[in-house]
C-alpha positions in Angstrom: 84.1 170.5 72.3 85.5 166.6 72.2 85.1 165.0 75.0 88.6 163.8 76.8 86.5 160.9 78.6 82.8 159.6 78.4 80.2 161.7 80.0 77.7 160.1 82.6 75.2 162.3 83.8 72.3 161.5 86.7 69.3 163.3 87.1 65.4 163.2 87.4 62.3 162.5 85.2 62.4 162.3 81.5 63.3 165.7 79.3 64.8 167.0 82.4 62.7 169.2 84.6 61.2 167.7 87.5 60.3 168.6 91.1 62.5 169.2 94.6 63.5 165.9 96.1 63.9 165.1 99.6 67.0 166.5 101.1 68.0 163.2 101.8 68.3 162.4 98.1 68.6 166.7 96.5 71.5 167.1 98.8 73.8 164.5 95.8 73.1 166.9 93.4 76.4 167.9 90.6 78.4 167.0 89.1 81.3 163.8 89.7 84.7 162.7 88.0 85.1 159.4 88.3 88.3 157.3 88.9 88.3 156.6 85.2 88.0 160.0 83.6 84.0 159.8 83.2 81.8 162.0 84.7 79.1 161.4 86.8 76.0 164.0 88.1 73.1 164.9 89.9 70.5 166.5 89.5 66.2 166.2 91.6 63.7 164.0 89.7 59.8 164.1 89.4 59.5 161.3 91.8 61.5 162.7 94.5 62.5 158.9 95.6 64.7 157.8 92.2 67.4 159.2 90.3 68.1 158.9 86.9 72.0 158.5 85.5 72.9 159.2 81.8 76.1 158.9 79.5 77.5 161.0 77.1 77.1 158.8 74.5 73.2 158.6 75.0 72.9 155.5 77.0 70.5 156.3 80.5 68.8 154.3 83.5 66.6 155.1 86.2 68.2 154.0 89.8 66.2 152.9 92.6 67.5 152.7 95.9 67.5 149.5 97.4 68.9 147.7 100.8 71.8 148.9 102.5 72.1 152.6 100.6 72.3 150.9 97.2 70.7 152.3 94.3 69.8 150.0 91.1 69.7 150.8 87.9 67.0 149.5 84.9 67.8 150.2 81.3 66.5 153.0 80.2 62.6 153.5 81.1 62.1 149.9 80.2 62.3 149.1 83.8 64.6 146.1 83.1 67.6 145.8 85.2 71.0 146.7 83.8 73.4 145.6 86.8 74.5 149.2 87.2 74.7 149.6 91.0 75.2 153.5 92.0 76.0 154.6 96.1 76.2 157.7 97.8 78.0 158.8 100.9 77.0 161.3 102.8 75.7 164.8 101.7 78.8 166.3 103.6 81.2 163.9 101.8 80.4 164.9 98.1 81.0 161.4 97.0 79.8 158.6 95.0 80.6 155.2 93.5 79.6 154.4 90.2 79.4 150.7 89.1 82.1 150.5 91.2 84.2 152.8 90.3 84.8 156.4 92.7 84.2 159.8 92.6 84.5 163.1 93.5 81.6 166.2 93.6 83.2 168.7 91.1 82.9 172.6 92.7 81.5 175.0 90.6 80.9 178.2 90.2 77.3 179.3 91.0 75.1 182.1 91.6 71.6 182.2 92.8 69.3 185.5 91.7 66.2 186.8 91.6 65.4 188.9 88.4 62.3 190.9 86.9 60.5 189.1 83.9 58.1 190.8 82.9 55.5 191.8 85.6 56.8 189.0 87.3 60.0 188.0 89.8 62.2 185.3 88.6 64.0 182.9 90.1 67.1 181.6 88.5 70.6 180.5 88.9 73.9 180.8 86.9 75.9 177.6 87.0 79.8 177.9 85.8 83.3 176.0 85.4 85.2 176.8 88.3 88.0 179.6 87.1 88.1 182.7 86.1 88.2 181.6 82.2 85.8 182.9 79.8 82.9 180.2 78.7 80.3 179.4 76.5 77.4 180.2 78.4 73.5 178.5 77.2 70.2 180.4 78.9 67.8 177.5 79.5 64.1 177.8 78.2 62.6 174.8 78.6 59.3 172.9 77.6 56.3 173.0 79.1 57.0 171.8 82.0 54.8 173.3 84.6 57.7 172.3 87.8 61.2 174.0 88.6 63.8 173.8 86.5 66.3 175.5 89.1 65.4 172.4 90.8 65.5 169.5 88.3 67.0 170.5 85.2 69.5 168.2 84.2 71.5 170.4 82.2 72.5 172.8 84.5 75.5 170.1 85.5 76.0 168.2 82.3 77.2 171.2 80.7 79.3 172.9 83.0 81.4 169.4 83.7 81.5 169.8 80.0 83.1 173.4 79.9 80.4 175.1 79.4 78.1 177.9 81.6 73.8 177.5 82.2 71.3 179.9 83.2 68.3 178.4 84.6 65.4 179.7 85.9 61.6 178.7 87.3 59.1 180.1 84.3 57.0 182.3 85.7 54.3 180.2 88.5 56.6 177.7 88.7 58.5 176.8 91.3 60.7 180.4 93.4 58.8 182.1 90.7 55.8 184.7 90.8 52.9 184.6 88.8 50.7 182.3 87.3 52.0 179.5 84.7 51.2 180.4 81.3 52.1 179.5 77.9 52.2 182.5 76.1 55.0 182.8 74.2 55.4 186.3 73.7 55.6 187.1 77.7 57.9 183.7 78.1 60.2 184.9 75.6 60.1 188.7 77.5 61.0 186.4 80.6 63.6 184.7 78.7 64.7 188.0 77.4 64.6 189.2 81.1 67.3 186.1 82.0 69.7 186.2 79.5 70.4 190.3 80.5 70.7 188.9 83.7 72.8 186.1 82.9 75.5 187.9 81.6 75.2 191.1 84.3 76.3 188.0 86.7 78.3 186.5 84.6 80.7 189.1 83.6 83.9 189.2 81.8 83.1 185.4 81.2 81.1 185.0 78.6 82.8 183.8 75.9 79.6 183.8 73.8 76.3 183.8 75.2 72.6 182.0 73.5 69.4 180.2 74.3 68.9 176.8 74.4 65.3 175.7 74.0 63.3 172.1 74.3 60.5 171.5 72.8 57.7 174.3 73.6 61.4 176.0 73.9 61.3 175.8 70.5 59.0 178.8 69.6 60.1 180.6 72.8 63.5 180.8 71.8 63.5 182.0 68.6 61.2 185.3 69.4 63.3 186.3 72.7 66.5 186.0 70.3 64.2 188.5 68.1 63.8 190.9 71.0 67.8 190.8 72.6 70.9 190.1 71.5 72.8 186.0 71.6 75.0 185.0 69.9 73.4 181.9 69.0 70.3 180.1 69.8 69.9 175.7 70.0 66.5 174.3 69.1 65.8 171.0 70.1 62.7 168.5 69.3 60.9 172.1 68.8 58.7 172.6 65.6 59.0 175.7 62.5 55.1 175.4 62.4 51.9 176.7 65.2 51.2 174.7 67.8 48.3 173.9 65.6 49.7 172.5 63.4 51.3 170.4 65.8 47.6 168.6 66.3 47.3 168.7 62.9 50.5 166.6 62.2 50.1 164.4 65.6 46.1 163.8 63.7 48.0 163.3 60.4 50.1 160.8 62.0 47.7 158.6 64.1 46.1 157.8 60.9 48.7 156.8 59.1 49.9 154.6 61.8 46.6 153.2 62.1 46.9 152.4 57.9 45.0 154.8 56.7 46.2 156.9 53.2 46.0 159.8 51.2 42.0 160.2 51.4 41.7 159.8 54.5 44.5 162.6 55.2 42.5 164.9 53.4 39.1 163.9 55.0 40.6 164.5 58.4 42.1 167.9 57.7 38.9 168.9 57.4 37.7 168.2 61.0 41.6 169.6 62.3 40.6 172.5 60.5 37.7 173.3 62.5 38.8 171.2 66.1 41.6 174.1 65.9 39.7 177.6 65.1 37.1 176.0 68.3 40.2 175.8 69.9 42.3 179.2 68.7 38.9 181.0 69.7 38.6 180.1 72.9 36.0 177.9 72.5 33.5 180.4 71.8 33.0 179.9 68.1 32.7 176.9 65.3 30.9 174.2 66.7 28.1 174.2 64.4 31.1 173.6 62.1 31.8 170.6 64.1 28.3 169.8 64.3 28.2 169.6 60.1 32.1 167.5 59.9 30.3 165.0 62.2 27.4 165.0 60.3 29.7 164.6 57.8 32.0 162.3 58.8 31.6 160.7 62.6 30.5 156.7 61.5 33.7 156.4 59.0 35.9 154.2 60.2 39.1 156.1 61.0 37.1 158.5 63.3 38.0 157.1 66.6 41.5 157.0 65.8 42.3 160.8 65.6 43.7 161.9 69.1 46.3 164.6 68.0 47.0 167.6 71.3 43.4 168.2 71.7 41.2 167.1 68.2 40.8 163.5 70.0 38.5 166.2 72.9 37.6 168.4 71.0 34.9 166.0 68.1 33.2 164.4 71.2 32.6 168.1 72.4 29.4 170.5 71.8 29.1 173.7 73.0 27.1 172.9 75.9 29.8 170.9 77.1 32.7 173.9 75.8 33.7 173.7 79.6 35.9 170.4 79.2 37.7 172.5 77.0 39.0 174.3 80.0 42.3 172.2 80.4 43.3 172.3 77.0 42.3 176.7 77.0 43.2 177.8 80.6 46.8 177.5 79.9 46.8 180.7 77.6 48.7 178.9 74.5 49.7 181.3 71.8 47.9 178.6 68.9 48.2 180.2 66.0 51.8 181.5 66.8 53.5 181.2 63.2 57.8 180.9 64.1 58.4 181.4 60.2 58.7 185.2 60.4 60.9 185.1 63.3 62.9 182.3 61.9 62.9 184.1 58.8 64.2 187.9 60.6 67.2 186.0 63.1 70.4 187.3 62.5 72.4 184.6 65.0 73.5 181.5 63.5 71.0 178.2 64.5 71.2 174.6 65.6 68.1 172.8 64.9 68.0 169.3 66.1 65.3 167.0 65.1 63.7 163.5 65.9 63.3 161.8 63.2 59.9 159.4 64.7 58.6 162.3 66.7 55.5 161.5 67.5 54.9 164.6 69.5 56.4 167.1 67.3 56.2 165.5 63.9 59.3 166.5 61.9 58.7 166.5 58.3 56.8 170.3 57.6 59.8 171.8 60.5 62.3 169.8 58.1 61.5 170.7 55.2 60.8 174.3 56.2 64.7 175.1 57.8 66.2 173.4 54.8 64.3 176.5 52.4 66.2 179.0 55.3 69.6 177.5 55.1 69.2 177.5 50.8 68.2 181.3 51.3 71.4 181.8 53.3 70.4 182.1 56.9 72.7 180.6 59.2 71.2 177.7 59.4 72.3 174.2 61.1 70.5 171.1 60.8 71.1 168.0 62.2 68.4 164.7 62.3 68.9 161.9 65.1 67.2 159.0 62.4 64.7 156.6 64.7 63.7 158.9 67.4 61.4 159.9 70.0 60.3 163.6 71.5 63.1 164.1 73.3 66.0 162.6 70.7 64.5 159.0 72.4 65.2 156.0 70.7 63.2 153.4 71.7 61.0 149.8 71.7 57.8 149.2 70.0 55.4 146.9 71.6 52.9 144.6 69.5 50.2 147.3 70.1 52.3 150.4 68.6 53.4 151.7 72.2 56.9 153.1 72.5 58.6 153.1 75.6 61.9 154.8 75.4 65.6 153.0 75.9 68.4 155.4 75.5 69.3 159.2 74.0 71.0 158.8 70.7 74.7 158.8 70.4 75.5 161.9 69.6 73.1 164.1 70.5 74.6 165.2 73.4 77.9 166.0 72.1 76.8 167.9 69.2 74.2 170.4 71.3 77.8 170.8 73.5 79.7 171.2 70.5 77.7 173.6 68.9 76.6 175.4 72.4 80.7 176.0 73.0 81.6 177.1 69.0 78.5 177.2 66.8 80.0 174.6 64.7 79.9 170.8 64.0 83.8 169.5 64.6 83.7 166.3 66.6 81.2 165.0 63.7 80.4 161.4 63.4 77.5 162.1 65.8 76.5 158.9 66.4 74.0 158.5 63.8 72.4 161.9 63.8 72.5 163.2 59.2 73.5 166.5 59.4 71.4 167.8 56.8 72.1 171.8 56.7 75.3 173.9 57.5 76.4 177.4 56.9 78.4 177.0 53.7 76.2 173.7 52.5 73.1 175.0 52.9 70.4 172.3 52.4 73.0 170.2 51.6 71.8 166.5 53.1 74.3 163.9 54.0 73.4 159.9 54.6 75.9 160.5 57.8 78.0 162.8 59.3 81.4 163.0 58.3 
């Protein structure tokens, strides 16, 4: 939807999910309207003493409390001061001053709930804009984080401030939900299906359209949940249309490319990742003899230490006798061999996929090609890519040693997700430097910029 004024967000953490903040900080949670028309929101953070602000144009800063109740901002994740100062009123006042502008907290219709997942009790929260008007509602399927989404997910303030409802819930084994934490996509998809049913029940006549919004690992779970339920849409942000094993493989290839190695080394490294992937998929029960043979073949070559990936860099240092050291990788029950393509091919609801062009955690090359093929095949797939962004659609600085530091979200990222959840279309383009690669009616067509 087209914003009449820019939108600012204050929240905690990096990709949006965090632990509970102390009451002195957490009581300020909400969205605030400033005297210049902008909106500021607050949510808990991984460091309970800090806050983070976000703007609809992608600007962001970390807030640390200084003297006299003043909070001082630093640019993005750089730690460099950006000059923004913030003050909050007492908890019961609902007041804020952001960079010299006074603001008052918005009121939302909030319903707390507990509902049944697949064998667990899940804590959820429905947040709707005030009133009786039907609104689009997003079911937030967050990534691999193991803490409370209800306490920390910033979209429960960002979206309602933009006229979009949100249903957020603690995944099994996190926050106030029961069960044990898992990365079993099938269990998580069943829970997400239950979350959509609960949100639909609670919202009643206020549902205009309702669907899933999944980031990172949620990109595997949300389409799977959609295949088992009746949403109106699915949004995937910086996820993969390939398996978790492929994620490790592609990360290794990117490691080696960044170290300056060419195609000959890529082919050899692919032999390695085939073996390490098989070991992980077998939960460490087999594959070690093949790894011994691969080590004898390549371990003395100069490119060997450059392999990191999701797990390959660890696995190549182990043996069957030391396989217990794989426990941190294996104990989360990740669906390592899950192939999302059958689900995506059979999906019968519109899908938006937001890619980060320089994503080191979820390298986008294969995913981009697969999505564009789905679009060419006539599926209702829309794809937008933000060049020069990393995981989370974050722009970054690169140090001499290759280390990246995030500076902001890409301009247009928040707007395109809001637009698409609201209407299922790209209607407020251009979205910064975002490139619309596919949309119904223009399937598979690439553009140099949004038009």
